[in-house]
VMD Tcl script that draws the C-alpha trace (Angstrom):
set ca {
  {-4.48 15.15 21.80}
  {-7.67 15.55 20.34}
  {-10.09 12.63 19.08}
  {-8.54 10.85 16.08}
  {-5.21 12.41 16.31}
  {-2.23 10.20 16.55}
  {0.10 10.13 19.33}
  {3.54 11.99 19.10}
  {4.44 15.19 17.86}
  {1.91 16.96 15.85}
  {4.05 19.29 13.66}
  {5.95 15.88 12.73}
  {2.76 14.25 11.79}
  {1.66 17.23 9.81}
  {4.90 17.54 7.66}
  {4.71 13.53 7.19}
  {1.23 13.90 6.07}
  {2.23 16.44 3.55}
  {5.00 14.51 2.12}
  {2.55 11.18 1.65}
  {0.68 13.18 -0.49}
  {3.34 13.26 -3.24}
  {2.75 9.73 -5.32}
  {2.71 8.70 -8.79}
  {-0.39 10.46 -9.62}
  {0.80 13.35 -7.70}
  {4.44 14.04 -8.18}
  {3.96 17.64 -7.75}
  {2.03 19.98 -5.75}
  {1.34 23.91 -5.47}
  {1.02 25.31 -2.09}
  {-2.45 26.23 -2.73}
  {-3.08 22.46 -3.57}
  {-1.43 21.35 -0.56}
  {-3.52 23.32 1.95}
  {-6.68 22.34 0.04}
  {-5.84 18.56 0.26}
  {-4.49 18.89 3.76}
  {-7.05 21.02 5.33}
  {-4.26 22.64 7.04}
  {-3.80 26.43 7.36}
  {-2.30 27.97 4.76}
  {0.66 29.30 7.11}
  {1.22 26.01 8.33}
  {1.62 24.42 5.24}
  {4.18 27.29 4.16}
  {5.82 26.97 7.38}
  {6.18 23.04 7.11}
  {7.29 23.05 3.34}
  {9.76 25.77 3.85}
  {11.23 23.59 6.81}
  {11.32 20.61 4.40}
  {12.82 22.51 1.64}
  {15.63 23.40 3.95}
  {16.44 20.04 4.59}
  {16.30 18.96 1.08}
  {13.10 16.76 1.50}
  {11.00 18.84 -1.14}
  {12.16 21.15 -3.57}
  {10.75 23.97 -5.72}
  {10.19 23.17 -9.40}
  {8.38 26.51 -10.14}
  {6.72 29.44 -8.49}
  {5.14 27.86 -5.46}
  {5.26 24.45 -7.04}
  {6.95 21.54 -5.20}
  {8.50 18.19 -5.76}
  {10.20 15.51 -3.68}
  {13.36 16.48 -2.78}
  {17.07 15.02 -3.30}
  {17.48 14.59 0.40}
  {15.56 11.23 0.10}
  {17.86 9.60 -2.24}
  {20.53 8.94 0.69}
  {17.39 7.54 2.61}
  {16.32 5.46 -0.21}
  {19.60 3.92 -0.92}
  {19.64 2.86 3.07}
  {16.25 1.52 2.89}
  {16.89 -0.50 -0.27}
  {19.77 -2.07 1.29}
  {18.12 -2.90 4.69}
  {14.61 -4.11 3.15}
  {16.24 -6.58 0.62}
  {13.71 -9.40 0.25}
  {15.41 -12.80 1.15}
  {15.98 -15.21 -1.66}
  {13.33 -17.84 -0.39}
  {10.68 -15.18 -0.50}
  {11.86 -14.07 -4.30}
  {11.82 -17.91 -4.91}
  {7.90 -18.12 -3.84}
  {7.21 -15.30 -5.93}
  {8.79 -16.69 -9.03}
  {6.89 -19.89 -8.78}
  {3.54 -17.89 -8.15}
  {4.31 -16.06 -11.31}
  {5.37 -19.12 -13.17}
  {2.13 -20.95 -12.11}
  {-0.16 -18.45 -12.89}
  {1.26 -16.47 -15.76}
  {0.22 -13.33 -13.98}
  {2.47 -10.41 -12.44}
  {3.29 -11.10 -8.63}
  {3.48 -8.52 -6.16}
  {4.36 -8.28 -2.56}
  {2.81 -5.41 -0.48}
  {3.24 -3.88 2.88}
  {1.33 -1.32 4.75}
  {2.62 2.28 5.41}
  {0.48 4.17 7.03}
  {-2.75 4.63 5.30}
  {-0.79 3.29 2.06}
  {0.47 -0.02 0.50}
  {3.68 0.02 -0.91}
  {5.01 -2.64 -3.67}
  {7.96 -4.05 -2.01}
  {8.58 -6.63 -4.60}
  {7.62 -8.26 -7.81}
  {8.18 -11.01 -10.14}
  {6.65 -10.26 -13.91}
  {4.28 -12.77 -15.28}
  {4.94 -14.76 -18.20}
  {1.96 -13.85 -20.44}
  {2.39 -11.00 -23.30}
  {-0.51 -8.69 -21.64}
  {0.34 -8.03 -18.04}
  {-0.82 -5.40 -15.37}
  {2.24 -4.05 -13.44}
  {2.98 -1.76 -10.52}
  {6.41 -0.25 -10.14}
  {8.34 -1.47 -7.33}
  {8.23 1.33 -4.44}
  {4.77 2.57 -5.49}
  {2.48 3.84 -3.01}
  {-1.12 3.20 -3.34}
  {-4.43 3.83 -1.40}
  {-5.46 1.31 0.95}
  {-9.35 1.71 0.03}
  {-9.12 -0.28 -3.07}
  {-7.64 -3.68 -4.56}
  {-6.87 -7.00 -2.93}
  {-4.01 -6.47 -1.13}
  {-5.33 -3.41 0.68}
  {-8.28 -5.59 2.09}
  {-5.69 -8.51 3.47}
  {-3.82 -5.69 5.15}
  {-6.77 -4.24 6.70}
  {-7.77 -7.77 7.60}
  {-5.09 -7.73 10.75}
  {-7.31 -7.68 13.85}
  {-4.55 -6.04 16.14}
  {-4.22 -3.22 13.62}
  {-7.96 -2.54 13.75}
  {-8.03 -3.14 17.55}
  {-4.89 -0.41 18.03}
  {-6.38 2.06 16.04}
  {-10.16 1.49 15.26}
  {-10.65 4.82 13.00}
  {-7.99 3.34 10.59}
  {-10.66 2.04 8.21}
  {-12.88 4.83 8.42}
  {-9.49 7.30 7.78}
  {-8.75 5.21 4.71}
  {-12.49 5.12 3.67}
  {-12.32 8.93 3.78}
  {-10.02 9.18 1.40}
  {-11.83 7.35 -1.54}
  {-14.14 8.67 -4.17}
  {-17.04 6.78 -2.74}
  {-20.08 7.72 -0.62}
  {-20.10 8.11 3.45}
  {-21.28 4.58 3.71}
  {-18.03 3.46 2.26}
  {-16.19 2.91 5.54}
  {-18.91 0.21 6.71}
  {-18.49 -1.57 3.40}
  {-14.78 -1.39 3.61}
  {-14.88 -2.95 6.99}
  {-17.24 -5.66 6.07}
  {-14.62 -6.37 3.01}
  {-11.68 -6.58 5.44}
  {-13.47 -8.83 7.91}
  {-14.72 -11.18 5.23}
  {-10.85 -11.39 3.86}
  {-9.96 -12.48 7.45}
  {-12.43 -14.89 7.65}
  {-11.48 -16.91 4.31}
  {-7.93 -16.03 4.16}
  {-8.10 -14.22 0.56}
  {-9.43 -11.40 -1.33}
  {-10.56 -10.99 -4.87}
  {-11.09 -7.72 -6.77}
  {-12.36 -6.34 -10.28}
  {-11.80 -2.79 -11.32}
  {-11.64 -1.17 -7.80}
  {-8.46 1.08 -8.44}
  {-8.33 0.73 -11.95}
  {-10.98 -0.34 -14.56}
  {-10.10 -3.76 -16.48}
  {-7.51 -4.88 -13.86}
  {-8.23 -7.58 -11.49}
  {-6.43 -8.98 -8.13}
  {-6.28 -11.78 -6.27}
  {-4.24 -11.63 -2.71}
  {-3.67 -13.50 0.65}
  {-2.02 -12.77 3.93}
  {1.85 -13.26 4.88}
  {2.00 -13.71 8.62}
  {4.87 -14.04 11.23}
  {4.90 -16.53 13.62}
  {2.52 -14.73 16.06}
  {-0.29 -14.62 13.31}
  {0.16 -10.88 12.71}
  {-0.34 -9.83 8.89}
  {2.86 -8.32 7.96}
  {2.40 -8.32 3.81}
  {0.00 -9.14 1.33}
  {1.49 -11.44 -1.72}
  {-1.13 -11.33 -4.86}
  {-1.36 -11.61 -8.48}
  {-2.69 -8.80 -10.74}
  {-3.94 -8.83 -14.60}
  {-6.46 -8.17 -17.07}
  {-9.89 -8.62 -15.58}
  {-10.55 -10.62 -18.78}
  {-8.38 -13.68 -17.45}
  {-9.53 -13.33 -14.08}
  {-12.86 -15.45 -14.82}
  {-14.64 -18.21 -13.28}
  {-12.62 -20.48 -15.59}
  {-9.14 -19.42 -13.80}
  {-10.19 -17.79 -10.41}
  {-10.09 -21.17 -8.34}
  {-6.68 -22.03 -9.64}
  {-5.52 -18.30 -8.97}
  {-6.81 -18.65 -5.41}
  {-5.05 -21.55 -4.67}
  {-1.57 -20.50 -6.15}
  {-1.93 -17.35 -4.21}
  {-2.48 -18.96 -0.83}
  {0.31 -21.77 -1.54}
  {2.61 -18.71 -2.14}
  {1.33 -16.88 1.19}
  {1.78 -20.38 3.33}
  {5.35 -20.66 1.79}
  {6.67 -17.08 2.61}
  {4.97 -17.43 6.13}
  {6.53 -20.92 6.44}
  {10.22 -19.13 6.07}
  {9.73 -17.33 9.16}
  {10.09 -13.96 7.25}
  {8.78 -11.34 9.51}
  {8.48 -8.57 7.06}
  {9.12 -5.14 8.04}
  {6.46 -4.30 10.36}
  {7.48 -2.22 13.63}
  {4.93 -3.59 15.73}
}
mol new
graphics top color blue
foreach p $ca { graphics top sphere $p radius 0.5 }
foreach p [lrange $ca 0 end-1] q [lrange $ca 1 end] { graphics top cylinder $p $q radius 0.2 }
display resetview
């Protein structure tokens, strides 16, 4: 195993890396685009895509152009059933949305991404929403900093923050800044961001912990930056932290395998 390479079967990691590149911003890729984005040899990408297509996990939607295939529908149904959010967690999220008026989101970390697991719409007419199931990059946003603040995560894979930073559009020293932000988040127990992923959108997030202290999720609110001002931020932080403590107090351990 070479330095920086995850343990396990290399071909499986490579196939999964290709699949993870399909998201809301990139619902379809050409073979050439996948080759450039992944840095893998063209022959390797072709072999992996051909295998994934045979299993129905990707589908050709045009000459040399691919999208996620119907093979995932069965797994999606099974995942939705097994990852049902407990009612007590929903109650806490509903209260957070009612207390702040902002949309409440619950995120978990999946590899180098964060996935929106559940959402409660805010009560204000102008909202900022993320589709449930959306996969977003870990290099931006308050929830990302919370998920990266889990000490055992960094201890188990010291390079994870650098890998996340490398996927960002920022300069080479961004990894150092991201690591510092994650450490600060861990110290104070919450994160605030403004316009990091999307201009005009802000967020406040706090960690949901299981009984042993591990961060298993990030609960937070998001909305227009104009509302996340000095007048409201203090109450927003209190409400988010109260919600995080309430969910942690239920004993919910998230869906982390570690």
